[in-house]
C-alpha positions in Angstrom: 111.5 108.7 78.2 113.8 105.9 79.1 113.3 103.1 81.6 114.4 103.7 85.2 116.4 101.0 87.0 116.4 100.7 90.8 119.4 98.9 92.1 119.1 96.5 95.1 122.6 95.7 96.4 123.4 92.0 96.6 123.9 92.1 100.3 120.4 93.6 100.8 118.5 91.0 98.8 118.4 88.3 101.5 116.6 90.8 103.7 113.8 90.9 101.2 112.8 87.3 102.1 111.7 86.6 98.6 112.7 83.9 96.1 115.3 85.4 93.7 113.0 84.9 90.8 110.1 86.8 92.5 112.0 89.9 93.6 111.5 92.1 90.5 107.7 91.4 90.3 107.3 92.0 94.0 109.2 95.2 94.0 107.2 96.5 91.0 104.0 95.7 92.8 105.2 97.5 95.9 106.3 100.5 94.0 103.0 100.6 92.1 101.0 100.4 95.3 103.0 103.1 97.0 102.7 105.5 94.0 99.0 104.8 93.8 98.5 105.4 97.5 100.3 108.7 97.2 98.1 109.7 94.2 101.2 109.9 92.0 99.8 107.2 89.6 96.2 106.5 88.6 94.8 103.0 89.1 95.3 102.1 85.4 98.9 103.3 85.3 99.7 101.6 88.6 98.2 98.4 87.3 100.5 98.6 84.3 103.5 99.3 86.4 102.7 96.4 88.7 102.6 94.1 85.6 99.3 92.4 86.6 95.9 92.0 85.0 93.3 94.6 85.9 91.2 92.1 88.0 94.4 91.2 89.9 95.2 94.8 90.5 91.8 95.6 91.9 92.5 93.1 94.8 95.9 94.6 95.7 94.9 98.0 97.2 91.9 96.4 99.0 94.2 93.8 100.6 96.4 96.6 101.9 93.5 98.8 102.9 94.6 101.5 100.5 91.8 104.0 99.8 90.8 104.0 96.1 91.2 107.2 94.2 88.7 107.3 91.4 88.6 110.4 89.2 87.1 111.2 85.8 90.4 110.2 84.2 90.2 106.8 85.8 86.7 106.3 84.5 87.9 107.1 81.0 90.7 104.6 81.3 88.3 101.9 82.6 85.9 102.6 79.7 88.8 102.3 77.3 89.9 99.1 78.9 86.4 97.6 78.8 86.2 98.5 75.1 89.4 96.5 74.6 91.7 99.6 74.0 93.7 99.5 77.3 
């Protein structure tokens, strides 16, 4: 599967109120949080999409009051992560 690119038109970028060098990371985090909230991505996959460390990810949903979704699959990913196998 290939990467997906989301285009943000130049005239819309100032509305984001973000420094130009922070736009990509911020949008990746927003997308990851939205997909996690909608149960489209697991916590581990959303963490990877957000491009942050696991401990950083754990704070993001809580700060947004997003309910955590924790299934057996998530436990397996967490065990693999703790064992060093991400």
